[in-house]
C-alpha positions as CSV (number, residue, x, y, z in Angstrom):
1,M,-12.0,-34.0,-2.5
2,T,-9.9,-34.5,-5.6
3,E,-6.2,-34.9,-6.3
4,Q,-3.9,-34.9,-9.3
5,I,-2.8,-38.4,-10.4
6,V,-0.5,-39.7,-13.1
7,W,-1.8,-42.8,-14.9
8,L,0.4,-45.1,-17.0
9,N,-1.9,-46.3,-19.8
10,A,0.2,-49.2,-21.0
11,P,3.9,-50.2,-21.0
12,G,6.0,-47.9,-23.3
13,D,7.5,-44.5,-23.7
14,I,6.7,-41.3,-21.9
15,T,3.6,-40.7,-24.1
16,Q,1.9,-43.4,-22.1
17,F,1.5,-41.1,-19.1
18,H,-1.6,-39.0,-18.7
19,V,-2.5,-36.7,-15.8
20,E,-6.0,-36.1,-14.5
21,D,-7.9,-35.1,-11.4
22,H,-9.1,-38.1,-9.3
23,R,-11.5,-38.4,-6.4
24,C,-9.8,-39.1,-3.1
25,E,-11.2,-42.1,-1.1
26,P,-11.1,-42.0,2.7
27,P,-8.4,-44.2,4.3
28,G,-9.5,-47.8,5.1
29,D,-9.0,-49.9,8.1
30,G,-5.3,-49.7,9.2
31,E,-4.6,-47.0,6.6
32,I,-3.5,-43.4,6.6
33,R,-3.9,-40.8,3.9
34,I,-0.7,-38.9,3.0
35,R,-0.7,-35.5,1.3
36,H,2.5,-35.8,-0.7
37,E,5.0,-32.9,-0.5
38,A,7.6,-34.6,-2.7
39,I,7.7,-37.8,-4.7
40,G,11.0,-39.6,-5.4
41,T,11.8,-41.0,-8.8
42,N,14.1,-44.0,-9.4
43,F,15.3,-45.9,-12.4
44,L,12.9,-48.6,-11.1
45,D,10.1,-46.3,-12.3
46,V,11.6,-46.4,-15.9
47,Y,11.6,-50.3,-15.7
48,H,7.9,-50.2,-14.6
49,R,7.0,-47.7,-17.3
50,K,8.7,-49.7,-20.1
51,G,7.2,-53.0,-18.8
52,L,10.5,-54.6,-17.9
53,Y,8.8,-55.1,-14.6
54,P,5.1,-55.1,-15.7
55,M,2.3,-53.8,-13.5
56,P,-0.6,-56.2,-12.6
57,S,-3.0,-54.2,-14.8
58,Y,-3.4,-51.0,-16.8
59,P,-4.0,-48.1,-16.5
60,S,-1.8,-48.1,-13.4
61,V,0.1,-45.7,-11.1
62,I,3.8,-46.2,-10.7
63,G,6.3,-44.7,-8.2
64,A,8.0,-46.3,-5.2
65,E,8.6,-43.5,-2.6
66,A,7.2,-40.2,-1.4
67,A,7.1,-38.0,1.7
68,G,4.5,-35.6,3.1
69,M,2.0,-35.1,5.9
70,V,-0.7,-37.3,7.3
71,D,-4.0,-35.9,6.1
72,D,-6.4,-38.4,7.5
73,V,-6.3,-41.5,9.7
74,G,-8.4,-44.7,9.1
75,P,-10.0,-46.9,11.7
76,G,-7.7,-48.9,13.8
77,V,-4.7,-46.6,13.4
78,S,-3.2,-45.3,16.7
79,M,0.5,-44.7,15.8
80,F,-0.2,-41.6,13.6
81,K,-2.3,-38.5,13.8
82,R,-3.1,-35.7,11.3
83,G,-0.2,-33.5,10.8
84,D,2.5,-36.1,11.3
85,R,5.4,-35.9,8.9
86,V,6.0,-39.2,7.2
87,A,7.7,-41.0,4.3
88,Y,7.5,-44.4,2.7
89,A,9.2,-46.5,0.1
90,G,9.0,-49.9,-1.6
91,P,5.9,-51.9,-2.4
92,P,3.0,-51.5,-3.1
93,I,3.8,-49.3,-6.2
94,G,1.7,-46.2,-6.7
95,A,3.3,-42.9,-5.5
96,Y,2.8,-40.8,-8.6
97,R,-0.2,-38.8,-7.2
98,A,-0.8,-35.9,-4.9
99,M,-2.4,-37.9,-2.1
100,R,-2.4,-41.6,-1.3
101,N,-3.9,-44.0,1.1
102,I,-1.3,-46.5,2.4
103,A,-1.1,-49.1,5.2
104,A,0.1,-47.3,8.4
105,E,2.8,-50.0,8.9
106,R,4.5,-48.8,5.7
107,A,4.9,-45.2,6.9
108,I,7.9,-44.0,8.8
109,K,7.8,-40.9,10.9
110,L,10.4,-38.2,9.9
111,P,12.5,-36.3,12.4
112,D,12.5,-32.5,12.3
113,T,16.0,-32.6,10.9
114,V,15.0,-34.5,7.7
115,S,12.9,-32.5,5.1
116,A,10.2,-34.1,3.0
117,K,12.3,-33.5,-0.1
118,T,15.4,-35.2,1.3
119,A,13.3,-38.1,2.5
120,A,11.6,-38.5,-0.9
121,G,14.9,-38.4,-2.7
122,S,16.9,-40.6,-0.4
123,L,14.7,-43.2,1.4
124,L,14.5,-46.0,-1.2
125,K,18.2,-45.4,-2.2
126,G,19.2,-45.4,1.5
127,M,17.4,-48.6,2.1
128,T,19.1,-50.1,-1.0
129,A,22.5,-49.0,0.2
130,Y,21.9,-50.5,3.7
131,M,20.9,-53.8,2.0
132,L,23.9,-53.8,-0.3
133,L,26.6,-52.7,2.2
134,K,25.5,-54.7,5.3
135,K,23.2,-57.5,4.2
136,I,24.5,-58.6,0.7
137,Y,28.1,-58.0,1.5
138,N,29.4,-56.9,4.9
139,V,31.4,-53.8,4.0
140,R,33.7,-52.7,6.8
141,A,37.0,-50.9,7.5
142,G,39.5,-51.9,4.8
143,T,36.9,-53.3,2.3
144,R,37.7,-52.2,-1.3
145,V,34.5,-51.2,-3.1
146,L,33.8,-50.4,-6.7
147,I,30.8,-48.1,-7.2
148,H,29.5,-47.3,-10.7
149,A,27.8,-44.0,-11.4
150,A,29.3,-42.6,-8.2
151,A,27.8,-39.1,-8.7
152,G,24.2,-40.5,-9.2
153,G,21.4,-40.8,-6.7
154,L,22.1,-44.2,-5.4
155,G,25.9,-44.0,-6.1
156,S,26.3,-40.9,-4.0
157,I,24.7,-42.6,-1.0
158,L,26.7,-45.7,-1.5
159,V,29.9,-43.6,-1.6
160,R,29.1,-41.7,1.5
161,W,27.9,-44.7,3.5
162,A,30.9,-46.9,2.4
163,R,33.3,-44.2,3.5
164,S,31.5,-43.9,6.8
165,L,32.4,-47.6,7.3
166,D,36.1,-46.8,6.5
167,A,36.0,-48.7,3.3
168,T,38.2,-47.7,0.3
169,V,35.9,-46.5,-2.5
170,I,36.7,-46.5,-6.2
171,G,34.0,-44.8,-8.2
172,T,33.3,-44.5,-11.9
173,V,31.8,-41.4,-13.4
174,G,31.1,-40.1,-17.0
175,S,32.7,-36.7,-16.8
176,P,35.1,-34.4,-14.9
177,E,32.1,-32.5,-13.5
178,K,30.7,-35.7,-12.0
179,A,34.1,-36.7,-10.8
180,A,34.2,-33.5,-8.7
181,L,30.9,-34.3,-7.2
182,A,31.9,-37.9,-6.4
183,A,35.1,-36.7,-4.8
184,S,33.1,-34.3,-2.6
185,Y,31.1,-37.3,-1.4
186,G,34.3,-39.0,-0.3
187,A,35.4,-41.3,-3.1
188,D,39.0,-42.2,-2.7
189,H,39.7,-42.9,-6.4
190,L,37.8,-42.0,-9.5
191,I,37.8,-43.6,-13.0
192,V,36.5,-40.9,-15.4
193,G,35.0,-41.3,-18.8
194,R,32.7,-43.7,-20.6
195,G,35.6,-45.1,-22.6
196,A,37.9,-45.7,-19.6
197,D,39.5,-49.1,-19.1
198,I,37.8,-49.9,-15.8
199,V,39.4,-53.3,-15.3
200,A,42.9,-52.0,-15.8
201,E,42.4,-49.0,-13.6
202,V,40.9,-51.1,-10.8
203,K,43.8,-53.5,-11.0
204,R,46.3,-50.5,-11.0
205,L,44.6,-48.9,-8.0
206,T,44.5,-52.2,-6.0
207,N,48.0,-53.4,-6.9
208,G,46.7,-56.1,-9.1
209,R,44.4,-57.6,-6.5
210,G,40.9,-56.3,-7.5
211,V,38.1,-55.0,-5.3
212,D,36.3,-57.0,-2.7
213,V,32.9,-56.1,-4.0
214,A,31.6,-54.2,-7.0
215,Y,28.1,-52.6,-7.2
216,D,26.9,-52.3,-10.8
217,G,23.7,-50.4,-11.7
218,I,24.8,-49.8,-15.3
219,G,24.2,-53.1,-16.9
220,G,25.0,-53.7,-20.6
221,D,28.5,-54.8,-21.1
222,T,29.6,-53.1,-17.8
223,L,28.7,-56.1,-15.7
224,L,31.4,-58.2,-17.2
225,K,33.9,-55.5,-16.5
226,S,32.7,-55.4,-12.9
227,I,33.2,-59.1,-12.5
228,R,36.7,-58.9,-13.9
229,S,37.4,-56.1,-11.5
230,V,36.6,-58.2,-8.5
231,R,39.3,-60.2,-6.6
232,P,39.1,-64.0,-6.5
233,F,36.4,-65.0,-4.0
234,G,35.0,-61.5,-4.0
235,M,31.5,-60.5,-5.2
236,A,29.9,-58.6,-8.1
237,V,26.4,-57.2,-7.4
238,T,24.2,-56.3,-10.3
239,I,21.4,-53.8,-9.3
240,G,20.2,-52.3,-12.5
241,Q,20.3,-52.0,-16.3
242,A,20.5,-48.2,-17.0
243,A,22.7,-48.9,-20.1
244,G,20.5,-51.7,-21.4
245,A,20.0,-55.4,-21.1
246,I,22.9,-57.5,-19.9
247,P,24.4,-60.0,-22.4
248,P,24.9,-63.6,-21.2
249,V,27.9,-63.9,-18.9
250,P,30.0,-67.1,-19.3
251,V,30.1,-69.0,-16.1
252,E,33.8,-69.3,-16.5
253,E,34.1,-65.6,-15.7
254,L,33.3,-66.4,-12.1
255,R,36.4,-68.5,-11.7
256,P,38.1,-68.8,-9.2
257,G,35.2,-68.6,-6.8
258,K,33.8,-65.1,-7.6
259,A,30.2,-64.6,-6.5
260,L,27.5,-62.9,-8.6
261,C,24.4,-61.5,-6.8
262,H,21.3,-59.9,-8.2
263,P,19.3,-58.6,-5.2
264,S,16.0,-56.7,-5.2
265,I,15.2,-54.0,-2.7
266,M,11.5,-54.4,-3.6
267,A,11.6,-58.1,-2.7
268,W,13.5,-57.2,0.5
269,C,10.9,-54.7,1.5
270,A,8.0,-57.0,0.9
271,D,8.7,-58.3,4.4
272,V,7.4,-55.6,6.7
273,D,9.9,-56.2,9.5
274,Q,12.8,-56.1,7.0
275,Y,11.3,-53.0,5.4
276,R,11.0,-51.1,8.7
277,E,14.5,-52.1,9.8
278,A,16.0,-50.8,6.6
279,A,13.8,-47.6,6.5
280,L,14.6,-46.6,10.0
281,V,18.4,-47.2,9.5
282,A,18.1,-45.1,6.2
283,V,16.4,-42.2,8.1
284,Q,19.1,-42.3,10.8
285,A,21.7,-42.2,8.0
286,M,20.0,-39.1,6.5
287,E,20.4,-37.4,9.8
288,T,24.1,-37.8,9.6
289,G,24.3,-36.4,6.0
290,I,24.2,-39.7,4.1
291,V,21.7,-38.4,1.5
292,S,21.3,-38.0,-2.2
293,Q,21.5,-34.4,-3.4
294,I,18.4,-33.1,-5.2
295,G,19.4,-32.8,-8.8
296,A,16.1,-31.5,-10.3
297,E,12.5,-30.9,-9.4
298,Y,9.5,-31.1,-11.7
299,R,5.8,-30.5,-11.2
300,L,3.9,-33.8,-11.0
301,A,2.2,-32.9,-14.3
302,D,5.7,-32.7,-16.0
303,V,6.4,-36.4,-15.2
304,A,7.4,-37.0,-18.8
305,K,10.2,-34.4,-18.6
306,A,11.4,-36.0,-15.4
307,H,11.7,-39.4,-17.0
308,E,13.5,-37.9,-20.0
309,E,16.1,-36.4,-17.8
310,M,16.4,-39.6,-15.7
311,E,17.1,-41.6,-18.9
312,S,19.4,-39.1,-20.4
313,G,22.2,-39.8,-17.9
314,R,22.7,-36.0,-17.5
315,S,21.3,-35.8,-14.0
316,T,23.2,-36.0,-10.8
317,G,21.5,-36.8,-7.5
318,S,17.7,-37.4,-7.2
319,I,14.9,-36.1,-9.4
320,L,11.7,-35.1,-7.5
321,L,8.1,-34.7,-8.6
322,I,6.3,-31.9,-6.7
323,P,2.5,-32.1,-6.5
């Protein structure tokens, strides 16, 4: 039996991808083989492709989440059977393929109410949102939250989840069209336009106080704006660099008592118990409608086009690869 697989030859641009047919190996002890129905993409994949987070060796397969059906079960596995609908996210990397053998403990059964496409586009982002909103900073009723890229894949889940906790959400978006989307997700206030004075607007919206916590996946010079938007003894959380590397931030910017946190969902998920806790909570959230909308779908062979769209900043929601 063969499958289609996407190899990354070396760190670099989209020309480093090549697609070929590959022989499927039977699942090993404690493993299941999943026939992917949908593969989720994340900006994490771009970091892996470019080598910001290098792979152990090359050629390699990237991709951190997917969903589909159990195609075969290896020795010692009793919790799954052929035909079960499952999803997974986090390490080990390697989802850009039509079929995959993976440790059974990394797979999560999907309820009938959650489609494979929804799970593939929302599981890792949902787990990240859970980590950010409940583990890194305990967001609850009355918490004032700043969420950048509020119409994006992770941003949309953060907005929906924070509002479900009765937090007040201030979102930033790049266009009126994205503002309409973020408003539909429940954002209380929106700062629109790449040239907007984020700090001044946040201070205006919070009567000069600032937000309790800011979630920044933009990077570049936006992180300093996020720190300045946080109240004294609040927290800024940096979770990505979509706009490029982050310049050095003077420690004086953290006065008086602001916290700066740089968490990793992949590090969090390396612990199986933490992973399963976050994954199960994320699936439960999907059942209530806390999901990332599907912004685009590409054939697995068109992975380069998917990465181009992801990096363009045009997309809203999640981009899927379909084997």
